[in-house]
C-alpha positions as CSV (number, residue, x, y, z in Angstrom):
1,M,247.5,80.9,244.7
2,L,246.0,80.0,248.0
3,I,246.8,76.9,250.0
4,P,245.1,75.3,253.0
5,L,247.3,76.1,255.9
6,A,245.4,75.4,259.1
7,R,242.3,73.9,260.5
8,Y,240.9,75.8,263.4
9,Y,239.4,73.7,266.2
10,T,235.9,74.4,265.0
11,G,236.8,72.7,261.7
12,A,237.1,75.7,259.5
13,Y,240.0,76.1,257.1
14,V,242.3,79.1,257.2
15,L,243.7,79.9,253.8
16,A,247.1,81.5,253.3
17,A,249.2,82.7,250.4
18,K,252.6,81.3,249.7
19,V,254.5,84.6,250.0
20,R,255.7,85.5,253.5
21,T,254.9,88.9,255.1
22,G,254.7,89.9,258.7
23,M,256.0,87.3,261.2
24,N,259.5,86.0,260.6
25,A,261.0,82.6,261.4
26,L,262.5,83.7,264.7
27,E,259.2,85.2,265.9
28,F,257.4,82.1,264.8
29,R,259.7,79.9,266.8
30,R,259.5,82.1,269.9
31,W,255.7,82.0,269.6
32,R,255.8,78.2,269.6
33,E,258.2,78.0,272.5
34,S,256.2,80.5,274.5
35,F,253.5,77.9,274.8
36,E,256.0,75.1,275.3
37,L,254.9,73.3,272.1
38,T,257.1,71.0,270.1
39,Q,257.3,71.3,266.4
40,L,255.1,68.2,266.2
41,D,252.5,69.8,268.4
42,V,252.3,72.8,266.1
43,S,252.2,70.7,263.0
44,K,249.2,68.8,264.3
45,R,247.3,72.0,265.2
46,I,247.8,73.9,262.0
47,G,247.6,70.9,259.6
48,V,251.0,70.7,258.1
49,S,253.9,68.3,258.5
50,R,256.6,68.5,261.1
51,S,259.2,69.0,258.4
52,T,257.3,72.0,257.2
53,I,257.5,73.6,260.7
54,Q,261.3,72.8,260.7
55,N,261.8,74.5,257.4
56,W,259.8,77.5,258.4
57,E,261.9,78.0,261.6
58,S,265.2,77.4,259.9
59,G,264.3,79.8,257.1
60,T,264.6,77.1,254.4
61,T,261.0,77.7,253.4
62,A,259.3,81.1,253.5
63,L,256.6,81.5,256.0
64,P,253.0,81.9,254.5
65,S,251.6,85.4,254.6
66,M,248.8,84.6,257.0
67,I,250.9,82.7,259.5
68,E,250.7,85.6,262.0
69,D,246.9,85.5,261.8
70,V,246.9,81.7,262.3
71,C,249.1,82.1,265.4
72,A,246.7,84.8,266.7
73,I,243.8,82.4,266.4
74,W,245.7,79.6,268.1
75,T,247.0,82.0,270.8
76,D,243.4,82.5,272.0
77,R,242.9,78.7,272.1
78,L,246.2,77.9,273.7
79,K,245.7,80.4,276.5
80,K,242.5,78.6,277.3
81,E,244.4,75.3,277.7
82,Q,247.0,76.8,280.1
83,A,246.1,75.4,283.6
84,E,248.4,77.9,285.4
85,L,247.2,81.0,283.6
86,G,246.1,83.6,286.1
87,P,245.0,85.4,288.1
88,V,241.5,85.3,286.5
89,T,238.1,86.5,287.5
90,L,234.9,84.4,287.1
91,C,231.8,86.6,286.5
92,Y,228.1,85.7,286.4
93,A,224.7,87.2,287.1
94,D,222.7,86.0,290.1
95,G,219.5,86.1,288.0
96,P,218.2,86.1,284.4
97,M,219.7,89.0,282.4
98,W,216.8,89.0,279.9
99,V,213.9,91.2,280.9
100,D,210.4,90.9,279.4
101,A,209.2,94.4,278.5
102,F,205.6,93.3,278.7
103,R,205.6,91.8,282.2
104,P,206.2,93.3,285.7
105,R,209.9,93.5,286.5
106,N,211.2,91.3,289.2
107,R,214.4,92.0,291.2
108,L,217.2,93.2,288.9
109,A,220.0,90.7,288.5
110,T,223.4,91.7,289.9
111,M,226.9,90.8,288.8
112,Q,228.9,88.5,290.9
113,T,232.7,88.2,290.7
114,E,235.1,85.6,292.1
115,S,238.8,85.8,291.8
116,Y,241.0,82.7,291.3
117,A,244.7,82.2,291.1
118,T,244.6,80.0,288.0
119,N,242.5,79.2,285.0
120,S,242.1,75.6,286.1
121,A,240.6,76.7,289.5
122,A,238.1,79.0,287.8
123,I,237.1,76.2,285.4
124,A,236.6,73.9,288.4
125,R,234.4,76.5,290.1
126,V,232.3,76.8,286.9
127,R,231.8,73.1,286.8
128,K,230.5,73.1,290.4
129,I,228.0,75.9,290.0
130,F,227.0,75.7,286.3
131,G,223.2,75.4,285.9
132,R,222.3,76.7,289.4
133,E,219.3,79.0,289.5
134,D,221.5,81.9,290.8
135,V,224.2,81.5,288.1
136,H,223.5,83.0,284.7
137,G,225.8,83.9,281.8
138,P,229.1,82.9,283.4
139,F,232.4,84.0,281.7
140,I,236.0,84.2,282.8
141,M,238.2,87.3,282.4
142,E,242.0,87.8,282.3
143,K,243.7,90.4,284.4
144,T,243.9,92.6,281.3
145,G,240.2,92.7,281.2
146,G,240.0,90.5,278.1
147,A,237.6,87.6,278.0
148,L,239.2,84.2,278.3
149,W,236.1,82.0,278.3
150,N,232.5,82.9,277.3
151,Q,229.3,81.2,278.3
152,V,229.1,78.9,275.3
153,E,232.7,77.8,275.6
154,L,232.2,77.1,279.3
155,A,229.1,75.0,278.6
156,R,231.3,72.7,276.4
157,V,233.8,72.4,279.3
158,V,231.0,71.4,281.7
159,D,229.5,68.8,279.4
160,G,233.0,67.4,278.7
161,S,233.0,68.0,274.9
162,D,235.9,70.4,275.2
163,Q,238.9,68.0,275.4
164,G,241.5,70.7,275.7
165,A,240.3,72.7,278.7
166,P,242.6,72.3,281.8
167,T,240.5,69.8,283.7
168,V,242.0,66.8,285.5
169,R,240.6,64.4,282.9
170,N,242.0,66.4,280.0
171,T,245.4,67.1,281.4
172,I,246.0,63.5,282.4
173,T,244.7,62.3,279.1
174,R,247.2,64.6,277.2
175,L,250.1,63.3,279.3
176,A,249.0,59.7,278.8
177,N,248.6,60.1,275.0
178,Y,252.0,61.7,274.8
179,I,253.6,58.7,276.6
180,L,251.7,56.2,274.5
181,E,252.7,57.9,271.3
182,N,256.4,58.1,272.2
183,P,257.3,54.9,274.2
184,T,260.5,54.2,272.2
185,S,261.8,57.7,272.9
186,Y,262.5,56.7,276.5
187,V,264.2,53.4,276.1
188,R,267.7,53.6,277.5
189,G,270.6,51.3,278.4
190,D,271.0,47.8,276.9
191,P,269.6,48.1,273.3
192,T,268.7,44.4,273.0
193,L,265.4,43.9,271.3
194,K,263.9,41.9,274.2
195,K,264.6,44.7,276.7
196,V,263.3,47.4,274.4
197,Q,260.1,45.5,273.9
198,N,259.7,44.9,277.6
199,I,260.2,48.5,278.5
200,E,257.9,49.7,275.8
201,A,255.2,47.3,277.0
202,A,255.6,48.5,280.6
203,I,255.4,52.1,279.5
204,K,252.2,51.5,277.5
205,E,250.7,49.7,280.5
206,V,251.2,52.7,282.7
207,G,249.9,54.9,279.9
208,G,246.7,52.8,279.8
209,E,246.4,53.2,283.6
210,L,246.8,56.9,283.2
211,L,243.9,57.0,280.7
212,Q,241.8,55.0,283.1
213,L,242.6,57.5,285.9
214,A,241.8,60.4,283.6
215,A,238.4,58.9,282.8
216,E,237.6,58.5,286.5
217,G,238.6,62.2,286.9
218,Q,235.5,63.2,285.1
219,N,233.3,61.8,287.9
220,R,235.5,61.9,291.1
221,F,238.3,63.8,292.8
222,V,241.7,62.4,291.9
223,P,244.3,63.3,294.5
224,Y,247.8,64.2,293.3
225,T,249.3,61.2,295.3
226,E,247.3,58.8,293.1
227,F,248.7,60.4,289.9
228,E,252.2,60.5,291.5
229,V,252.3,56.8,291.9
230,L,251.9,56.3,288.1
231,L,254.3,59.2,287.5
232,K,257.0,57.5,289.6
233,R,256.5,54.2,287.7
234,L,257.2,56.1,284.5
235,H,260.3,57.6,286.0
236,G,261.5,54.1,287.0
237,L,261.2,53.1,283.3
238,G,263.2,56.1,282.2
239,T,260.2,58.0,281.0
240,Y,259.9,61.7,281.9
241,P,256.8,63.6,280.7
242,T,257.5,67.3,280.1
243,N,257.4,69.7,283.0
244,R,254.5,71.5,281.4
245,Q,252.4,68.3,281.3
246,V,253.0,67.5,284.9
247,S,252.4,71.1,286.0
248,D,249.1,71.2,284.1
249,V,247.9,68.0,286.0
250,A,249.0,69.5,289.3
251,H,247.3,72.8,288.7
252,A,244.1,71.0,287.5
253,I,244.0,68.8,290.6
254,Q,244.7,71.8,292.9
255,G,241.9,73.8,291.2
256,E,239.4,71.1,291.9
257,E,240.6,70.8,295.5
258,V,240.5,74.5,296.4
259,T,237.0,75.0,294.8
260,G,235.6,71.9,296.5
261,L,234.3,70.6,293.1
262,W,233.5,67.2,294.5
263,Q,232.3,68.3,297.9
264,A,228.6,68.1,298.6
265,G,226.9,71.3,299.5
266,G,228.8,74.5,300.1
267,P,228.5,77.8,298.2
């Protein structure tokens, strides 16, 4: 019997049998932790409950047979979302790659390559040059030589429809949503109802301001100092986003800064 196990980000279902083969519980947990994901994060991505993930990792419930394939699919996507992944190389042609066999040939296009320390920096560079007459078929490669982003995927990053790519808007939005979804997790000290409600309200207020800052990040440069002001307010309320969340924002901001995304002119 087949059961729906996961919904890939394109919306397609992945079907898996109930009998486990391949990846074991420890390997599955190590895979999750390698991307610094919580059990809740994984449950949302693959379309099962958090308790199901807990049961898989504890060995209480057998892993589905295709879980290894599901993890492989999500590994590709999760790598794209890592702001600090690098070094990477941005590649593109400086002219059209298609040649009309029935017309005189113009200058042959040549491949251009640019090296960047992080995925987020390469993404920022793509956003700056995408659509230029001397930029055709851009893609980003990992150090291994494997493709990280293709042209179609990068187009979705540029138009803003990819909400997982490590841009400033997306990284701040993820952090803000995490805070808004978990305000009670950070209430400490006096457990009186009034204090709890006040702290939760203050946390949600900062979360809202972070969402506003994220939205502005789609159209202007957001310096880290501006983000840091809100981060310190969260700390003052006893709220600490994960190191990964803060690091992603920092790398995304640095990427936009080093590539001059919001600077007029330039190469």
